N, C-alpha and C positions, 0 to 999 in steps of 0.2 A: 457560322461560328460554331465550334464544338466545345461544349462545356461538360466536364465530367464531375460528378459529385461522389465522394467516397467517405467512408467512416464505418466504425463498427455498428452492429445492430443496436438500436436505441440511441443513436447519436443525433437523430433528427433529420436524416437525409431526405426522407419522403416529404416531410413538412416543408423543408427548404425548397425542394424541387417544385412542389406544388405552388409555393409562393412566387418563385422565379418565373414559372410558366405563366401564371396569372398576370404578374406585373408586366412582363415583356409583351404578352398578347394585348394587354390594355394599351401598351405604347405603340401598337400597330405592327409588331413583328410576328411573323409566322414562327410558331414554336412546336418542335417535335420532341416528345419525351420518349426515350427508349430504355429498355432494361436488357442490355446485351447478354447478360449471363443467365437470364431466365429462359428455361426451355421446358420441354414436356416432362412434367413431374412423374407421370406414370412410367415413362421410358427410363428415367433416372432410377426409379425404385427397382425396375426390372433388371437394369444393369447391375445395381448394387447387390441384388439377390444372387448373382452368379458366384459370389464368395462361397455359397453353400456347396458348390461343386468340389471344393477342397478347403473345408473350414479350418483345418489345422496347418495349412500351408501359407506361411507369411509371404513367400515369394509370389504365390498366386494372388493373394489379397492385394499385394502391391501392384501387380499388373492390372488387376481390375480397377483399382483407383487411378492408375496411370491412364487407362483407356478412357475412364470417365472424364479425367482432366483434359485429355486431348479432344474428346468429344465436345466439351464446353468451348475449347478454343475455336473449333470449327463452327459451333453455333454462333459465337460472337462474330466470326468473320462473315457468316451468312447474313446475320442481322444487319451488319454494317453495310453490306452490299444491297440488301433489300430496302433498308429504311434510312440509314445515316447518309450515305453518299448521295442518293437522289435529293435528299432534303438540303444538304450543303450546296449541291449544284444549283439549286433554285434560290439560294440566299437565305434559307431558314436558319433559325437558331436551334441547334440540337442539344438537348440536355440528356446526358446518359447517367442513369442510376447504376453506378459502379463501372469500373473499367479494368485495365490490365492489372493494376496493383492489387485489386481485390481478388482476382482469379489466382494470381501467383501466390498470394498469401494464404488463401483458403486451401489451396492444394498442398502447400507446405505443411499445414496442420495435419493433413492426412498422409504425410510422408512422401508426397510426390513432388519432385523437383521439376519445375517448368522454367526453362531458360527463356527469360523475357525477350531475348533477341532472336528466338527461333520462330520459324513459321508455325502458324499463321499470325502470331501476335505482332511480329515486327511489320506486318503488312497493314495493320490498322492505322487509320489516320491519327496524327499527333494532335491531342487536344489543344485548343487555343487557350483554355483556362482550366486548370485542375483545382477543384475545391475539396479540401479535407476538413470535414466537420469532426472536431475532436472532443471527446468527453472522457472523464475518468471511468474506469471499469465499473465501479460501484454504482454510479449514476446510470450507466447504460443497462446494467443488470436489473435495477429496479424498474426501469422503463419497460424492458422486455418482459419481466414477470407480470407487470400490470396489463400488458397487452396480450400475453400468452402464458397463463399460469402453468401450462403443461410443458413449457420450454420448447426449444426448436434447435435446429442445427447451429444457429447463430447465437445460442445462449450458453450460460455457464461462465463463471469468472475466469477459469483457466483458458478457455477458448477466446473469450473477449480480450483477455490480457495479451495473449499471443498475437492476436490480430492487430490490436492497437500498437504494440511494440514494433511489429513489422511494418505497419503503415508509417509510423514515425520515422523509422530507418529508411524506408523507400523514398519518402519525400524530403529527407534530410539534404539531399543534393540535387533536388529538382525544383524548378520554379513552380510555385503553387500559392493558393490563397488558403491559409489555415484559419478556421473560425472556431470560436469557443461555443460548443454546443450546449453548455450549461446556461448560457444567457437566454433571455426570453426569446421565443421564436421570432417575434417581430424585430428584435434587435439583430438576430442572426441574419434575417432576410435583408434588413437595411444595410448591414455591413457588406453582404454579398452584392446587393444591387449597386452600391457605390462603385464597385469595381466592374461589374458586368456591364452596366450602362455606359461606362466610359469606354469599354472595349468594343461594345457593339455599335456605338455611335448613336446619333440622335434618332 
């Protein structure tokens, strides 16, 4: 079974994923947690620096962002082949921290349009359950600031607002489990487990 967990930074994704993995492992299931969008941070910084070759050329900057976006698509595909598919083949429960919606949305913020039906994203397995942990932007920003006072790529009310709005639109027409991330972590986990355990079986 493939479960994906999405939401803006500060929504409580990591806490939920950890709780799900612990509960399912305790129930006797093999659980594999993956971060399909996570890749070599040093390489990403190096690619981003190539904007300096033409700092005043918006077309060049767009092509750099487009290449980074495409690179991440292939990183996701490679991780799926390396970790997700083998785990699914042997009957494990795979929990992915972010999935296609997150990548398409984040690239949209940087002005890059990724067609979610284009290769290689359309080759990724379809999740059995997509979980969207939703929180208001103000709540998420407070949590991000408490965790990282210096901020990060995923911080700032403008960015978080953009990301949340697009995730809401993305899941508007797709089957998913939407959880209220402002509730206590144990409540969020219990709500998720009530669906996950029914879907994964005894």
